[in-house]
N, C-alpha and C positions, 0 to 999 in steps of 0.2 A: 314219887307222885312222879306220873307220867307230864308231859308239858303242857298237855289239854288242861288236862283237870287243874291245875296252877295254873291257868290263863283267868280256869270259873273261877275259882275260888277265892283268888287274886279281887275276878270282877265282882263276883256276888261281896266279898265283905267292906270294900270299900263303898259299889254302888249303899250298900246298906246301912253302915257309918250317916253316911249322907242323908241318907230316904231321915233316920233315925234321926240326925241332927237338924233340917230340915222341923220333925212335927213336931217338936220336942223344944221349938223355936215356935211355932204359932201358938202351942199350947198353952205358955208361956203369954202369949195378947191377948189369945182367947177368952182366960183367967180374966182380965183385967178390964175384959169386956163381956160382962155375959150376957147383957144384954139380945147381945148379937144370938145364944144357943135360943134355944128356946123348946120346948116337947112338938113344938106346931108349926117346927122352921120347916117341915118338911123337906122346900125351896137347895134348905142349906143341903141337905143328913145328903142326898141324890148330889150334890155342885161338887159334898166334897168327896165324894166315891167316888165320882168320875175324876180327881183330880191325881189323889192315890192311886188308882191307875197312871194316869199316863204322868206324873212323878215319881214313882215306879222304876217303871219302861224306859222312859226320855234318859234319865237320870246312870237304867240298866247300859243304855246304848252312849250315852255319850262317851261312859268309864274304859267301856268297849274298847271303844274306836278310838282314847289317848294309849290304853295300853296295846293299840296293838302299831300305830301309829312309832311310840316310842320303843317295842321289838322291829320295827321295819326300819326304824336310820338312829336308834343306839346299840351298841356292839357290845357293849355291858352289862346294858339289861337283856336282848338276847339269849344274852351267856346268860345270866342273871336264869333269865323266865326257863334256859334249858335247862342248866345242872347238869347233871351227869347224862341228859341226851346228847348235847353239843359235840356235836363234830362239824358243822359249813362250815367253810374256808375252800382252799384250791390243798391238792395232794397230790402227794410225786414221788413216782419207785418208778419200780421195775415188774416187767415177769418175765417170761421162757416162752417161747414163741410155740408153736404147734411141729414147727421144724428145729427146735434146739435151740434156738435163735434168738440173743439181750433185746429183745424191745420193751423202747424208753413208756414211761403211760403219766399223764395230766388226769385230774380227774379232779374237780367243782363238788361240792354238795352246798344244794341250797336247799336251806330248812324254813319252816314252822311250824305251829305252834303242834300244828299233828301231821306232818308229811316231807318227804328229806327226796330230793329230785338227783339225782344222778347222771353227771352229763361227763364223759371222755376219751381222751384222743393216745392211741398213742403212733410211738416214731419208731423208727430201724435200728442200725444198729448206729447209720449219716443220718439221724435225725433227720430222715424225712418222715412223712406221715402216713402212719399205714392202716391205723384204720379207727370209726371210733365209733361212740354208744349212748343210750340216754338210758337213764332202768325208766321201769313198767308196773313195781312194785319193788318196795323199800323198808323190811323188817329193823328192827336196833334189835336188841336184849340188850341189857344193860346190866342185867342181873347172869348175866353166861356172859357179858363182854362177846359178846359178835355183831355184825350186820352178812346180812342176807338178800341179795335182791335177783328179781331178773332184768334182761334188756335184752333190748331191740343193736342191737351193731352192723354198720358200712363199713365196706372197705373200700379200698381206690385199683382193685386190679375188682371184683364183684360186682355184680348189681342185682345178689340174692340181697335180701334183709331175717339173713338164722338170727336167729336167740336165741339164749345163754343163760348161766344165774352164775352169780356167785357169792362166796362163801368169808370171809374175816372175819379172824379171833382178833382181839382188842390189844396190844399191850398199851399198857397206861397204869401212869404211880401210886397210884392207889385203887382198889373196891373202894367202887359206885363213882372214878370221875372217869368223864370222858377222856377215851385216847387220845397217845400221841402217833401207835404206829399199828402198821395190820400188816396182818399177812396171811394171806390161804391161795385159795383162785378161783380163774376160772371158769366154765368150758358156756362151749359153743356149741349151740346141738347140733349142727349139718356136719362134724366134727369131732365131737364122742371121745373126747382125749384131754383132759385137765392139767392146766397152764398156770404155774406156779408164779406169785407175785408175791413183792411187798409193798407199803408205801407207808411216806412217815406226813407228816401235817403241816405241809412246807408255809400258810398262807388262812388271816380268821379272811379272809375277803375272796372275791370270787371273781374280783377279774388282777386279771395276773402279764406279765410280760413272757409269752411264750419260751422266750429264747433263753432271760431268766435261769426261767420253769424247769427247764428241761437239762443245763448247768449244774441245777439243783439238782434234778435226779441222775445226773450220769454220778454228780459226790454221792451219795446215799446208795449209787451201784458199787461203786469201788470201797466203801464201808459195809456192804453186807454179801458181798455177796457170794465166802465164802456159806451160807447158808440155806445156796441150792449148790449141790453138786455137780454138775452141770452144766454151769455158769462158767466152770472152771479152767472143765476141756473149747473154750468160746478162743 
């Protein structure tokens, strides 16, 4: 079940239970005071109809706001709601640049019920800032175990804002579980050459220390560099 569908099913279920409980209590009270209701009391029925609408809508909005608050404030709750779609956090890794040079990268995945925003930075072999990018659209396919997105990239040396695409396969513990690593490629439109890349999830949070993240990216590169033969020549 997609997160947005899971969210609405939870909100609707809780709202329905609350409204049902309120009307059950109200019915018990009314049975003790039958004189409050009679066939001629049209004002009562009109008031009851309006109250039913306001109660249902108000309950739905209140439950929705509470669920949204918990989603944004409680990491474990967000992880439970997103379930197998949970990719939020900081990812670190490396890729082979256009000229065959090593590039470290740090990405953050900011996730809501129905969207993901990816923001990334790359660094050269001396850990100097090289490029940074932001996703334009993201497609997460849990069944196939892949993520793809379009992005807009800027460099420290060029004034252009080229677009590109990225595609990654999941590495995960079991099927339908969130990925712990991703391997794939990116391709800037103005270069038309794929850059092989690999990343791992560094933290569930999107706030990080750049130096520590770069150190972890380098450690990850040391452990994975043999998966890309070109890196052995660096």
